[in-house]
Structures are given as C-alpha cells and as structure tokens.
All heavy atoms as a GROMACS GRO file, in nm:
protein
  620
    1MET      N    1   0.084  -0.118   0.000
    1MET     CA    2   0.000   0.000   0.000
    1MET      C    3   0.089   0.124   0.000
    1MET      O    4   0.190   0.130   0.069
    1MET     CB    5  -0.092  -0.003   0.123
    1MET     CG    6  -0.189   0.112   0.128
    1MET     SD    7  -0.298   0.105   0.269
    1MET     CE    8  -0.439   0.028   0.198
    2ASN      N    9   0.049   0.222  -0.077
    2ASN     CA   10   0.124   0.346  -0.089
    2ASN      C   11   0.129   0.418   0.047
    2ASN      O   12   0.031   0.426   0.118
    2ASN     CB   13   0.056   0.434  -0.193
    2ASN     CG   14   0.138   0.555  -0.227
    2ASN    OD1   15   0.245   0.578  -0.170
    2ASN    ND2   16   0.087   0.633  -0.319
    3THR      N   17   0.244   0.469   0.083
    3THR     CA   18   0.262   0.536   0.213
    3THR      C   19   0.175   0.660   0.223
    3THR      O   20   0.118   0.687   0.328
    3THR     CB   21   0.410   0.574   0.232
    3THR    OG1   22   0.490   0.461   0.207
    3THR    CG2   23   0.434   0.625   0.371
    4LYS      N   24   0.162   0.733   0.112
    4LYS     CA   25   0.080   0.854   0.112
    4LYS      C   26  -0.067   0.819   0.135
    4LYS      O   27  -0.137   0.886   0.213
    4LYS     CB   28   0.098   0.927  -0.020
    4LYS     CG   29   0.057   1.069  -0.019
    4LYS     CD   30   0.096   1.133  -0.152
    4LYS     CE   31   0.096   1.283  -0.140
    4LYS     NZ   32   0.131   1.348  -0.264
    5LEU      N   33  -0.114   0.714   0.070
    5LEU     CA   34  -0.252   0.669   0.088
    5LEU      C   35  -0.274   0.619   0.230
    5LEU      O   36  -0.377   0.649   0.292
    5LEU     CB   37  -0.285   0.560  -0.013
    5LEU     CG   38  -0.425   0.500  -0.002
    5LEU    CD1   39  -0.530   0.605  -0.032
    5LEU    CD2   40  -0.438   0.382  -0.097
    6LYS      N   41  -0.179   0.546   0.283
    6LYS     CA   42  -0.189   0.494   0.418
    6LYS      C   43  -0.198   0.608   0.520
    6LYS      O   44  -0.281   0.605   0.612
    6LYS     CB   45  -0.068   0.407   0.447
    6LYS     CG   46  -0.080   0.324   0.570
    6LYS     CD   47   0.048   0.243   0.586
    6LYS     CE   48   0.020   0.107   0.640
    6LYS     NZ   49   0.142   0.029   0.659
    7THR      N   50  -0.116   0.711   0.501
    7THR     CA   51  -0.120   0.826   0.591
    7THR      C   52  -0.254   0.898   0.581
    7THR      O   53  -0.310   0.940   0.682
    7THR     CB   54  -0.007   0.925   0.555
    7THR    OG1   55   0.114   0.853   0.541
    7THR    CG2   56   0.010   1.030   0.661
    8HIS      N   57  -0.306   0.910   0.460
    8HIS     CA   58  -0.436   0.976   0.442
    8HIS      C   59  -0.548   0.896   0.509
    8HIS      O   60  -0.636   0.954   0.572
    8HIS     CB   61  -0.464   0.993   0.292
    8HIS     CG   62  -0.592   1.065   0.264
    8HIS    ND1   63  -0.609   1.198   0.292
    8HIS    CD2   64  -0.709   1.021   0.211
    8HIS    CE1   65  -0.732   1.233   0.257
    8HIS    NE2   66  -0.793   1.127   0.207
    9LEU      N   67  -0.546   0.766   0.496
    9LEU     CA   68  -0.648   0.681   0.559
    9LEU      C   69  -0.639   0.688   0.712
    9LEU      O   70  -0.741   0.687   0.780
    9LEU     CB   71  -0.634   0.536   0.512
    9LEU     CG   72  -0.675   0.509   0.368
    9LEU    CD1   73  -0.648   0.364   0.332
    9LEU    CD2   74  -0.820   0.544   0.346
   10ILE      N   75  -0.519   0.697   0.765
   10ILE     CA   76  -0.504   0.708   0.909
   10ILE      C   77  -0.560   0.840   0.959
   10ILE      O   78  -0.627   0.846   1.062
   10ILE     CB   79  -0.355   0.691   0.949
   10ILE    CG1   80  -0.313   0.547   0.929
   10ILE    CG2   81  -0.331   0.735   1.093
   10ILE    CD1   82  -0.165   0.521   0.947
   11ARG      N   83  -0.538   0.948   0.882
   11ARG     CA   84  -0.590   1.078   0.922
   11ARG      C   85  -0.742   1.083   0.913
   11ARG      O   86  -0.807   1.155   0.988
   11ARG     CB   87  -0.531   1.188   0.834
   11ARG     CG   88  -0.404   1.242   0.890
   11ARG     CD   89  -0.368   1.371   0.823
   11ARG     NE   90  -0.259   1.340   0.731
   11ARG     CZ   91  -0.233   1.404   0.620
   11ARG    NH1   92  -0.307   1.505   0.584
   11ARG    NH2   93  -0.133   1.369   0.544
   12GLN      N   94  -0.800   1.007   0.822
   12GLN     CA   95  -0.945   1.010   0.801
   12GLN      C   96  -1.016   0.891   0.867
   12GLN      O   97  -1.124   0.854   0.826
   12GLN     CB   98  -0.974   1.010   0.651
   12GLN     CG   99  -0.916   1.126   0.576
   12GLN     CD  100  -0.970   1.260   0.622
   12GLN    OE1  101  -1.085   1.271   0.661
   12GLN    NE2  102  -0.886   1.361   0.617
   13ARG      N  103  -0.957   0.835   0.972
   13ARG     CA  104  -1.014   0.714   1.031
   13ARG      C  105  -1.150   0.737   1.094
   13ARG      O  106  -1.235   0.648   1.091
   13ARG     CB  107  -0.916   0.652   1.129
   13ARG     CG  108  -0.886   0.736   1.250
   13ARG     CD  109  -0.787   0.665   1.343
   13ARG     NE  110  -0.747   0.754   1.448
   13ARG     CZ  111  -0.630   0.813   1.458
   13ARG    NH1  112  -0.538   0.790   1.366
   13ARG    NH2  113  -0.602   0.892   1.557
   14SER      N  114  -1.177   0.854   1.148
   14SER     CA  115  -1.310   0.881   1.205
   14SER      C  116  -1.416   0.883   1.096
   14SER      O  117  -1.525   0.827   1.114
   14SER     CB  118  -1.309   1.014   1.279
   14SER     OG  119  -1.221   1.011   1.386
   15LEU      N  120  -1.385   0.945   0.986
   15LEU     CA  121  -1.479   0.948   0.874
   15LEU      C  122  -1.501   0.808   0.817
   15LEU      O  123  -1.614   0.771   0.785
   15LEU     CB  124  -1.428   1.042   0.765
   15LEU     CG  125  -1.518   1.064   0.646
   15LEU    CD1  126  -1.650   1.126   0.689
   15LEU    CD2  127  -1.449   1.150   0.543
   16LEU      N  128  -1.396   0.730   0.809
   16LEU     CA  129  -1.409   0.592   0.760
   16LEU      C  130  -1.493   0.507   0.856
   16LEU      O  131  -1.575   0.426   0.812
   16LEU     CB  132  -1.272   0.530   0.740
   16LEU     CG  133  -1.191   0.584   0.623
   16LEU    CD1  134  -1.049   0.526   0.625
   16LEU    CD2  135  -1.259   0.552   0.493
   17ALA      N  136  -1.474   0.527   0.986
   17ALA     CA  137  -1.553   0.453   1.084
   17ALA      C  138  -1.700   0.490   1.073
   17ALA      O  139  -1.788   0.403   1.080
   17ALA     CB  140  -1.501   0.480   1.224
   18LEU      N  141  -1.730   0.619   1.053
   18LEU     CA  142  -1.868   0.662   1.035
   18LEU      C  143  -1.928   0.602   0.909
   18LEU      O  144  -2.042   0.556   0.909
   18LEU     CB  145  -1.875   0.814   1.030
   18LEU     CG  146  -2.013   0.874   1.007
   18LEU    CD1  147  -2.105   0.841   1.123
   18LEU    CD2  148  -2.002   1.023   0.987
   19LEU      N  149  -1.852   0.600   0.801
   19LEU     CA  150  -1.899   0.543   0.676
   19LEU      C  151  -1.928   0.393   0.690
   19LEU      O  152  -2.031   0.344   0.643
   19LEU     CB  153  -1.796   0.566   0.565
   19LEU     CG  154  -1.835   0.525   0.425
   19LEU    CD1  155  -1.955   0.605   0.379
   19LEU    CD2  156  -1.718   0.544   0.332
   20VAL      N  157  -1.841   0.321   0.758
   20VAL     CA  158  -1.863   0.177   0.782
   20VAL      C  159  -1.988   0.156   0.867
   20VAL      O  160  -2.070   0.068   0.839
   20VAL     CB  161  -1.739   0.114   0.848
   20VAL    CG1  162  -1.769  -0.025   0.900
   20VAL    CG2  163  -1.622   0.110   0.750
   21LEU      N  164  -2.007   0.240   0.968
   21LEU     CA  165  -2.125   0.229   1.054
   21LEU      C  166  -2.253   0.255   0.975
   21LEU      O  167  -2.352   0.182   0.991
   21LEU     CB  168  -2.113   0.327   1.171
   21LEU     CG  169  -2.224   0.324   1.273
   21LEU    CD1  170  -2.226   0.190   1.345
   21LEU    CD2  171  -2.205   0.437   1.372
   22VAL      N  172  -2.253   0.355   0.890
   22VAL     CA  173  -2.371   0.385   0.808
   22VAL      C  174  -2.400   0.269   0.714
   22VAL      O  175  -2.517   0.231   0.697
   22VAL     CB  176  -2.350   0.517   0.731
   22VAL    CG1  177  -2.456   0.534   0.622
   22VAL    CG2  178  -2.354   0.634   0.825
   23ILE      N  179  -2.299   0.211   0.655
   23ILE     CA  180  -2.320   0.098   0.563
   23ILE      C  181  -2.378  -0.022   0.638
   23ILE      O  182  -2.471  -0.087   0.591
   23ILE     CB  183  -2.189   0.063   0.491
   23ILE    CG1  184  -2.152   0.173   0.392
   23ILE    CG2  185  -2.199  -0.072   0.420
   23ILE    CD1  186  -2.015   0.159   0.332
   24ILE      N  187  -2.325  -0.050   0.756
   24ILE     CA  188  -2.374  -0.164   0.834
   24ILE      C  189  -2.520  -0.144   0.873
   24ILE      O  190  -2.603  -0.234   0.859
   24ILE     CB  191  -2.286  -0.187   0.959
   24ILE    CG1  192  -2.149  -0.241   0.916
   24ILE    CG2  193  -2.353  -0.282   1.057
   24ILE    CD1  194  -2.049  -0.249   1.029
   25VAL      N  195  -2.553  -0.025   0.921
   25VAL     CA  196  -2.691   0.002   0.962
   25VAL      C  197  -2.785   0.000   0.841
   25VAL      O  198  -2.897  -0.049   0.850
   25VAL     CB  199  -2.700   0.136   1.038
   25VAL    CG1  200  -2.843   0.176   1.064
   25VAL    CG2  201  -2.625   0.127   1.170
   26ALA      N  202  -2.739   0.051   0.728
   26ALA     CA  203  -2.823   0.050   0.607
   26ALA      C  204  -2.850  -0.092   0.559
   26ALA      O  205  -2.960  -0.121   0.509
   26ALA     CB  206  -2.757   0.131   0.497
   27VAL      N  207  -2.753  -0.181   0.575
   27VAL     CA  208  -2.773  -0.320   0.534
   27VAL      C  209  -2.868  -0.391   0.631
   27VAL      O  210  -2.956  -0.466   0.589
   27VAL     CB  211  -2.638  -0.394   0.525
   27VAL    CG1  212  -2.657  -0.543   0.512
   27VAL    CG2  213  -2.556  -0.340   0.408
   28LEU      N  214  -2.852  -0.364   0.760
   28LEU     CA  215  -2.936  -0.431   0.860
   28LEU      C  216  -3.079  -0.378   0.863
   28LEU      O  217  -3.171  -0.451   0.896
   28LEU     CB  218  -2.872  -0.417   0.999
   28LEU     CG  219  -2.740  -0.491   1.018
   28LEU    CD1  220  -2.683  -0.461   1.156
   28LEU    CD2  221  -2.758  -0.639   0.998
   29ASN      N  222  -3.097  -0.250   0.832
   29ASN     CA  223  -3.230  -0.190   0.838
   29ASN      C  224  -3.256  -0.114   0.708
   29ASN      O  225  -3.203  -0.005   0.688
   29ASN     CB  226  -3.240  -0.095   0.957
   29ASN     CG  227  -3.379  -0.043   0.979
   29ASN    OD1  228  -3.471  -0.076   0.905
   29ASN    ND2  229  -3.395   0.038   1.081
   30PRO      N  230  -3.339  -0.168   0.621
   30PRO     CA  231  -3.362  -0.102   0.491
   30PRO      C  232  -3.435   0.032   0.503
   30PRO      O  233  -3.433   0.112   0.411
   30PRO     CB  234  -3.447  -0.203   0.414
   30PRO     CG  235  -3.501  -0.297   0.514
   30PRO     CD  236  -3.408  -0.294   0.632
   31LYS      N  237  -3.497   0.062   0.615
   31LYS     CA  238  -3.566   0.190   0.633
   31LYS      C  239  -3.470   0.301   0.675
   31LYS      O  240  -3.513   0.414   0.693
   31LYS     CB  241  -3.676   0.176   0.737
   31LYS     CG  242  -3.788   0.085   0.694
   31LYS     CD  243  -3.895   0.076   0.799
   31LYS     CE  244  -4.004  -0.019   0.756
   31LYS     NZ  245  -4.109  -0.030   0.857
   32PHE      N  246  -3.343   0.269   0.692
   32PHE     CA  247  -3.247   0.370   0.739
   32PHE      C  248  -3.223   0.477   0.634
   32PHE      O  249  -3.222   0.595   0.664
   32PHE     CB  250  -3.115   0.303   0.778
   32PHE     CG  251  -3.011   0.399   0.826
   32PHE    CD1  252  -3.024   0.461   0.949
   32PHE    CD2  253  -2.901   0.430   0.749
   32PHE    CE1  254  -2.930   0.551   0.994
   32PHE    CE2  255  -2.805   0.519   0.793
   32PHE     CZ  256  -2.820   0.580   0.916
   33ILE      N  257  -3.203   0.437   0.511
   33ILE     CA  258  -3.175   0.535   0.405
   33ILE      C  259  -3.305   0.562   0.329
   33ILE      O  260  -3.327   0.515   0.218
   33ILE     CB  261  -3.064   0.487   0.311
   33ILE    CG1  262  -2.938   0.463   0.390
   33ILE    CG2  263  -3.039   0.589   0.201
   33ILE    CD1  264  -2.816   0.430   0.309
   34THR      N  265  -3.393   0.636   0.394
   34THR     CA  266  -3.515   0.686   0.331
   34THR      C  267  -3.512   0.838   0.342
   34THR      O  268  -3.445   0.893   0.431
   34THR     CB  269  -3.640   0.631   0.401
   34THR    OG1  270  -3.639   0.671   0.539
   34THR    CG2  271  -3.648   0.479   0.391
   35PRO      N  272  -3.582   0.907   0.255
   35PRO     CA  273  -3.580   1.054   0.263
   35PRO      C  274  -3.627   1.108   0.398
   35PRO      O  275  -3.570   1.205   0.450
   35PRO     CB  276  -3.674   1.097   0.151
   35PRO     CG  277  -3.669   0.984   0.054
   35PRO     CD  278  -3.652   0.860   0.137
   36ASP      N  279  -3.729   1.045   0.457
   36ASP     CA  280  -3.778   1.093   0.586
   36ASP      C  281  -3.673   1.078   0.696
   36ASP      O  282  -3.653   1.169   0.777
   36ASP     CB  283  -3.905   1.017   0.628
   36ASP     CG  284  -4.024   1.054   0.543
   36ASP    OD1  285  -4.024   1.167   0.488
   36ASP    OD2  286  -4.116   0.973   0.533
   37ASN      N  287  -3.604   0.965   0.699
   37ASN     CA  288  -3.503   0.942   0.802
   37ASN      C  289  -3.381   1.032   0.780
   37ASN      O  290  -3.326   1.085   0.876
   37ASN     CB  291  -3.462   0.796   0.805
   37ASN     CG  292  -3.380   0.765   0.928
   37ASN    OD1  293  -3.407   0.814   1.036
   37ASN    ND2  294  -3.278   0.683   0.910
   38LEU      N  295  -3.338   1.049   0.656
   38LEU     CA  296  -3.225   1.137   0.629
   38LEU      C  297  -3.258   1.281   0.667
   38LEU      O  298  -3.175   1.352   0.724
   38LEU     CB  299  -3.183   1.127   0.482
   38LEU     CG  300  -3.122   0.994   0.441
   38LEU    CD1  301  -3.095   0.993   0.292
   38LEU    CD2  302  -2.996   0.967   0.518
   39PHE      N  303  -3.381   1.326   0.638
   39PHE     CA  304  -3.424   1.460   0.679
   39PHE      C  305  -3.423   1.472   0.831
   39PHE      O  306  -3.380   1.574   0.886
   39PHE     CB  307  -3.564   1.491   0.624
   39PHE     CG  308  -3.616   1.624   0.665
   39PHE    CD1  309  -3.562   1.740   0.611
   39PHE    CD2  310  -3.718   1.635   0.757
   39PHE    CE1  311  -3.609   1.864   0.649
   39PHE    CE2  312  -3.765   1.758   0.796
   39PHE     CZ  313  -3.711   1.874   0.742
   40ASN      N  314  -3.467   1.369   0.900
   40ASN     CA  315  -3.467   1.370   1.046
   40ASN      C  316  -3.324   1.378   1.101
   40ASN      O  317  -3.297   1.452   1.197
   40ASN     CB  318  -3.538   1.245   1.099
   40ASN     CG  319  -3.558   1.250   1.247
   40ASN    OD1  320  -3.566   1.356   1.308
   40ASN    ND2  321  -3.568   1.132   1.307
   41ILE      N  322  -3.231   1.305   1.043
   41ILE     CA  323  -3.092   1.308   1.087
   41ILE      C  324  -3.033   1.446   1.065
   41ILE      O  325  -2.967   1.503   1.154
   41ILE     CB  326  -3.010   1.200   1.014
   41ILE    CG1  327  -3.052   1.061   1.061
   41ILE    CG2  328  -2.861   1.221   1.036
   41ILE    CD1  329  -2.993   0.949   0.980
   42PHE      N  330  -3.056   1.506   0.949
   42PHE     CA  331  -3.004   1.640   0.921
   42PHE      C  332  -3.065   1.744   1.014
   42PHE      O  333  -2.999   1.837   1.057
   42PHE     CB  334  -3.026   1.678   0.775
   42PHE     CG  335  -2.937   1.605   0.680
   42PHE    CD1  336  -2.987   1.548   0.566
   42PHE    CD2  337  -2.802   1.592   0.706
   42PHE    CE1  338  -2.905   1.481   0.477
   42PHE    CE2  339  -2.718   1.523   0.618
   42PHE     CZ  340  -2.771   1.468   0.504
   43ARG      N  341  -3.193   1.730   1.043
   43ARG     CA  342  -3.260   1.825   1.132
   43ARG      C  343  -3.203   1.816   1.274
   43ARG      O  344  -3.183   1.918   1.340
   43ARG     CB  345  -3.410   1.798   1.133
   43ARG     CG  346  -3.488   1.901   1.212
   43ARG     CD  347  -3.635   1.876   1.207
   43ARG     NE  348  -3.662   1.736   1.241
   43ARG     CZ  349  -3.777   1.677   1.221
   43ARG    NH1  350  -3.874   1.740   1.165
   43ARG    NH2  351  -3.793   1.552   1.257
   44GLN      N  352  -3.174   1.696   1.320
   44GLN     CA  353  -3.121   1.679   1.456
   44GLN      C  354  -2.977   1.728   1.468
   44GLN      O  355  -2.936   1.776   1.572
   44GLN     CB  356  -3.129   1.532   1.497
   44GLN     CG  357  -3.270   1.486   1.523
   44GLN     CD  358  -3.276   1.340   1.563
   44GLN    OE1  359  -3.175   1.271   1.564
   44GLN    NE2  360  -3.394   1.293   1.595
   45THR      N  361  -2.899   1.717   1.361
   45THR     CA  362  -2.760   1.761   1.369
   45THR      C  363  -2.740   1.907   1.331
   45THR      O  364  -2.630   1.960   1.348
   45THR     CB  365  -2.671   1.674   1.277
   45THR    OG1  366  -2.719   1.685   1.143
   45THR    CG2  367  -2.671   1.530   1.321
   46SER      N  368  -2.844   1.973   1.283
   46SER     CA  369  -2.829   2.112   1.239
   46SER      C  370  -2.793   2.205   1.353
   46SER      O  371  -2.717   2.300   1.334
   46SER     CB  372  -2.955   2.159   1.169
   46SER     OG  373  -3.063   2.161   1.259
   47VAL      N  374  -2.846   2.181   1.473
   47VAL     CA  375  -2.816   2.268   1.587
   47VAL      C  376  -2.667   2.260   1.620
   47VAL      O  377  -2.600   2.363   1.637
   47VAL     CB  378  -2.901   2.228   1.709
   47VAL    CG1  379  -2.859   2.306   1.832
   47VAL    CG2  380  -3.048   2.249   1.681
   48ASN      N  381  -2.613   2.140   1.626
   48ASN     CA  382  -2.470   2.124   1.654
   48ASN      C  383  -2.384   2.183   1.543
   48ASN      O  384  -2.278   2.240   1.570
   48ASN     CB  385  -2.435   1.977   1.674
   48ASN     CG  386  -2.491   1.923   1.803
   48ASN    OD1  387  -2.519   1.998   1.895
   48ASN    ND2  388  -2.508   1.793   1.809
   49ALA      N  389  -2.429   2.173   1.419
   49ALA     CA  390  -2.352   2.229   1.308
   49ALA      C  391  -2.348   2.381   1.316
   49ALA      O  392  -2.242   2.442   1.294
   49ALA     CB  393  -2.413   2.186   1.175
   50VAL      N  394  -2.460   2.444   1.348
   50VAL     CA  395  -2.462   2.590   1.360
   50VAL      C  396  -2.372   2.636   1.475
   50VAL      O  397  -2.295   2.732   1.461
   50VAL     CB  398  -2.607   2.640   1.379
   50VAL    CG1  399  -2.611   2.786   1.419
   50VAL    CG2  400  -2.687   2.617   1.252
   51ILE      N  401  -2.378   2.566   1.587
   51ILE     CA  402  -2.292   2.602   1.701
   51ILE      C  403  -2.145   2.581   1.666
   51ILE      O  404  -2.060   2.664   1.700
   51ILE     CB  405  -2.332   2.519   1.826
   51ILE    CG1  406  -2.468   2.565   1.874
   51ILE    CG2  407  -2.229   2.534   1.936
   51ILE    CD1  408  -2.525   2.480   1.984
   52ALA      N  409  -2.113   2.474   1.595
   52ALA     CA  410  -1.974   2.447   1.559
   52ALA      C  411  -1.921   2.554   1.463
   52ALA      O  412  -1.806   2.599   1.477
   52ALA     CB  413  -1.963   2.310   1.495
   53VAL      N  414  -2.002   2.596   1.368
   53VAL     CA  415  -1.958   2.701   1.275
   53VAL      C  416  -1.937   2.832   1.351
   53VAL      O  417  -1.837   2.902   1.330
   53VAL     CB  418  -2.060   2.719   1.160
   53VAL    CG1  419  -2.032   2.846   1.081
   53VAL    CG2  420  -2.058   2.598   1.070
   54GLY      N  421  -2.028   2.865   1.439
   54GLY     CA  422  -2.014   2.987   1.519
   54GLY      C  423  -1.890   2.985   1.606
   54GLY      O  424  -1.815   3.084   1.613
   55MET      N  425  -1.864   2.873   1.671
   55MET     CA  426  -1.744   2.863   1.756
   55MET      C  427  -1.617   2.865   1.673
   55MET      O  428  -1.516   2.922   1.715
   55MET     CB  429  -1.748   2.734   1.839
   55MET     CG  430  -1.836   2.745   1.961
   55MET     SD  431  -1.792   2.880   2.069
   55MET     CE  432  -1.631   2.834   2.123
   56THR      N  433  -1.621   2.808   1.554
   56THR     CA  434  -1.504   2.813   1.466
   56THR      C  435  -1.472   2.957   1.428
   56THR      O  436  -1.355   2.998   1.431
   56THR     CB  437  -1.528   2.729   1.340
   56THR    OG1  438  -1.556   2.595   1.378
   56THR    CG2  439  -1.408   2.732   1.248
   57LEU      N  440  -1.574   3.034   1.395
   57LEU     CA  441  -1.551   3.174   1.360
   57LEU      C  442  -1.499   3.253   1.479
   57LEU      O  443  -1.412   3.340   1.464
   57LEU     CB  444  -1.680   3.236   1.305
   57LEU     CG  445  -1.727   3.180   1.172
   57LEU    CD1  446  -1.862   3.240   1.133
   57LEU    CD2  447  -1.626   3.204   1.063
   58VAL      N  448  -1.550   3.226   1.598
   58VAL     CA  449  -1.502   3.295   1.718
   58VAL      C  450  -1.355   3.261   1.743
   58VAL      O  451  -1.273   3.349   1.771
   58VAL     CB  452  -1.589   3.259   1.840
   58VAL    CG1  453  -1.524   3.305   1.970
   58VAL    CG2  454  -1.726   3.322   1.827
   59ILE      N  455  -1.320   3.136   1.733
   59ILE     CA  456  -1.181   3.095   1.758
   59ILE      C  457  -1.088   3.150   1.651
   59ILE      O  458  -0.975   3.191   1.681
   59ILE     CB  459  -1.172   2.942   1.769
   59ILE    CG1  460  -1.243   2.896   1.897
   59ILE    CG2  461  -1.029   2.895   1.770
   59ILE    CD1  462  -1.261   2.747   1.908
   60LEU      N  463  -1.133   3.153   1.525
   60LEU     CA  464  -1.048   3.205   1.417
   60LEU      C  465  -1.020   3.355   1.433
   60LEU      O  466  -0.918   3.403   1.387
   60LEU     CB  467  -1.113   3.180   1.281
   60LEU     CG  468  -1.106   3.037   1.231
   60LEU    CD1  469  -1.182   3.024   1.100
   60LEU    CD2  470  -0.962   2.992   1.213
   61THR      N  471  -1.110   3.427   1.497
   61THR     CA  472  -1.088   3.570   1.518
   61THR      C  473  -1.015   3.597   1.648
   61THR      O  474  -1.020   3.708   1.700
   61THR     CB  475  -1.221   3.647   1.515
   61THR    OG1  476  -1.307   3.594   1.618
   61THR    CG2  477  -1.288   3.635   1.381
   62ALA      N  478  -0.947   3.498   1.701
   62ALA     CA  479  -0.864   3.506   1.822
   62ALA      C  480  -0.945   3.534   1.946
   62ALA      O  481  -0.896   3.590   2.042
   62ALA     CB  482  -0.752   3.607   1.806
   63GLY      N  483  -1.069   3.495   1.946
   63GLY     CA  484  -1.152   3.511   2.064
   63GLY      C  485  -1.185   3.375   2.122
   63GLY      O  486  -1.191   3.276   2.053
   64ILE      N  487  -1.204   3.371   2.251
   64ILE     CA  488  -1.243   3.247   2.317
   64ILE      C  489  -1.374   3.274   2.388
   64ILE      O  490  -1.384   3.365   2.471
   64ILE     CB  491  -1.136   3.201   2.418
   64ILE    CG1  492  -1.004   3.175   2.349
   64ILE    CG2  493  -1.183   3.079   2.494
   64ILE    CD1  494  -1.006   3.061   2.249
   65ASP      N  495  -1.474   3.198   2.356
   65ASP     CA  496  -1.607   3.216   2.415
   65ASP      C  497  -1.649   3.083   2.475
   65ASP      O  498  -1.678   2.989   2.403
   65ASP     CB  499  -1.706   3.262   2.308
   65ASP     CG  500  -1.841   3.295   2.367
   65ASP    OD1  501  -1.850   3.310   2.489
   65ASP    OD2  502  -1.937   3.307   2.289
   66LEU      N  503  -1.652   3.078   2.606
   66LEU     CA  504  -1.688   2.954   2.675
   66LEU      C  505  -1.835   2.950   2.712
   66LEU      O  506  -1.880   2.856   2.776
   66LEU     CB  507  -1.602   2.938   2.800
   66LEU     CG  508  -1.451   2.930   2.774
   66LEU    CD1  509  -1.378   2.923   2.907
   66LEU    CD2  510  -1.417   2.813   2.687
   67SER      N  511  -1.912   3.050   2.674
   67SER     CA  512  -2.051   3.057   2.716
   67SER      C  513  -2.147   2.991   2.616
   67SER      O  514  -2.267   3.009   2.629
   67SER     CB  515  -2.091   3.203   2.735
   67SER     OG  516  -2.087   3.271   2.611
   68VAL      N  517  -2.097   2.918   2.520
   68VAL     CA  518  -2.183   2.859   2.418
   68VAL      C  519  -2.282   2.760   2.479
   68VAL      O  520  -2.401   2.762   2.447
   68VAL     CB  521  -2.099   2.790   2.309
   68VAL    CG1  522  -2.187   2.717   2.211
   68VAL    CG2  523  -2.016   2.892   2.237
   69GLY      N  524  -2.235   2.677   2.568
   69GLY     CA  525  -2.324   2.578   2.630
   69GLY      C  526  -2.433   2.643   2.713
   69GLY      O  527  -2.549   2.602   2.709
   70SER      N  528  -2.397   2.746   2.787
   70SER     CA  529  -2.498   2.813   2.870
   70SER      C  530  -2.598   2.890   2.784
   70SER      O  531  -2.717   2.894   2.816
   70SER     CB  532  -2.430   2.906   2.971
   70SER     OG  533  -2.353   3.002   2.906
   71VAL      N  534  -2.554   2.950   2.676
   71VAL     CA  535  -2.646   3.021   2.587
   71VAL      C  536  -2.740   2.921   2.519
   71VAL      O  537  -2.860   2.947   2.506
   71VAL     CB  538  -2.568   3.104   2.482
   71VAL    CG1  539  -2.661   3.158   2.375
   71VAL    CG2  540  -2.494   3.217   2.550
   72LEU      N  541  -2.688   2.806   2.480
   72LEU     CA  542  -2.772   2.703   2.420
   72LEU      C  543  -2.876   2.655   2.521
   72LEU      O  544  -2.994   2.640   2.487
   72LEU     CB  545  -2.688   2.586   2.372
   72LEU     CG  546  -2.765   2.469   2.311
   72LEU    CD1  547  -2.839   2.512   2.185
   72LEU    CD2  548  -2.673   2.354   2.283
   73ALA      N  549  -2.837   2.632   2.644
   73ALA     CA  550  -2.930   2.588   2.747
   73ALA      C  551  -3.036   2.694   2.775
   73ALA      O  552  -3.155   2.663   2.790
   73ALA     CB  553  -2.854   2.553   2.875
   74LEU      N  554  -2.994   2.821   2.780
   74LEU     CA  555  -3.088   2.929   2.804
   74LEU      C  556  -3.190   2.941   2.690
   74LEU      O  557  -3.311   2.955   2.717
   74LEU     CB  558  -3.013   3.060   2.822
   74LEU     CG  559  -3.100   3.183   2.845
   74LEU    CD1  560  -3.171   3.172   2.980
   74LEU    CD2  561  -3.015   3.309   2.841
   75THR      N  562  -3.145   2.934   2.567
   75THR     CA  563  -3.238   2.945   2.455
   75THR      C  564  -3.329   2.822   2.447
   75THR      O  565  -3.446   2.834   2.411
   75THR     CB  566  -3.165   2.962   2.321
   75THR    OG1  567  -3.072   2.855   2.304
   75THR    CG2  568  -3.093   3.095   2.317
   76GLY      N  569  -3.277   2.705   2.484
   76GLY     CA  570  -3.362   2.586   2.488
   76GLY      C  571  -3.470   2.597   2.594
   76GLY      O  572  -3.586   2.562   2.570
   77ALA      N  573  -3.433   2.647   2.712
   77ALA     CA  574  -3.531   2.666   2.818
   77ALA      C  575  -3.634   2.772   2.780
   77ALA      O  576  -3.754   2.757   2.806
   77ALA     CB  577  -3.460   2.704   2.948
   78PHE      N  578  -3.588   2.880   2.716
   78PHE     CA  579  -3.680   2.985   2.673
   78PHE      C  580  -3.776   2.933   2.568
   78PHE      O  581  -3.896   2.960   2.573
   78PHE     CB  582  -3.600   3.104   2.618
   78PHE     CG  583  -3.685   3.217   2.573
   78PHE    CD1  584  -3.751   3.298   2.664
   78PHE    CD2  585  -3.703   3.243   2.438
   78PHE    CE1  586  -3.832   3.401   2.623
   78PHE    CE2  587  -3.782   3.346   2.395
   78PHE     CZ  588  -3.847   3.427   2.488
   79ALA      N  589  -3.723   2.856   2.471
   79ALA     CA  590  -3.810   2.801   2.366
   79ALA      C  591  -3.910   2.702   2.425
   79ALA      O  592  -4.028   2.701   2.385
   79ALA     CB  593  -3.726   2.732   2.259
   80ALA      N  594  -3.867   2.624   2.522
   80ALA     CA  595  -3.958   2.528   2.585
   80ALA      C  596  -4.068   2.601   2.663
   80ALA      O  597  -4.185   2.560   2.662
   80ALA     CB  598  -3.882   2.435   2.678
   81SER      N  599  -4.032   2.711   2.728
   81SER     CA  600  -4.134   2.785   2.802
   81SER      C  601  -4.231   2.856   2.708
   81SER      O  602  -4.347   2.876   2.742
   81SER     CB  603  -4.068   2.886   2.897
   81SER     OG  604  -4.005   2.988   2.824
   82MET      N  605  -4.184   2.896   2.591
   82MET     CA  606  -4.273   2.959   2.493
   82MET      C  607  -4.371   2.860   2.434
   82MET      O  608  -4.482   2.899   2.398
   82MET     CB  609  -4.190   3.023   2.380
   82MET     CG  610  -4.106   3.140   2.425
   82MET     SD  611  -4.200   3.275   2.494
   82MET     CE  612  -4.279   3.337   2.348
   83ILE      N  613  -4.331   2.735   2.426
   83ILE     CA  614  -4.422   2.633   2.370
   83ILE      C  615  -4.529   2.602   2.473
   83ILE      O  616  -4.644   2.591   2.449
   83ILE     CB  617  -4.344   2.506   2.333
   83ILE    CG1  618  -4.256   2.536   2.213
   83ILE    CG2  619  -4.438   2.392   2.300
   83ILE    CD1  620  -4.165   2.421   2.173
   0.00000   0.00000   0.00000
C-alpha cells in the first residue's frame, strides 16, 4: 500500500468509521436510508452544526467564548417555556 494513501487513511479514520457504521446500519435496516429518516438526521444535527460554525468563527478571530453551552441551554429553556 502506498505510504501517502496509508497516511491519508489514518488521518481520516473517524470518517471511515462513520462510513462503515452507516453501511452496516443501512444493510441491517432497509428503512435507514429513506428521505424521511435522512431529513430527520439532518434536522437533529443542524443545531450542533450551527454552534460548531459559530465557535469556529469565534476561535479564528482570536476570541475564546466559553458561554456557548450556557447560551444554548438558556435558549432551549426559553423556547420550551414559549411552547
């Protein structure tokens, strides 16, 4: 195996593990890869993605903001009380 390819695979091992897990679950459960389930997965991960992008921008601008978790909890509690 090429050393460059081997190094790349080692660096991407988390992504490869996720891909293997998705393939295994898709084979075991045919309802896993349906439009409704994929939409549900994207909807559930969108909150974490928005927070991760925001924190990345804060860190790139040489700022450190540790209040992300508390702000998320506060907005979740506020949204729950509004419902």
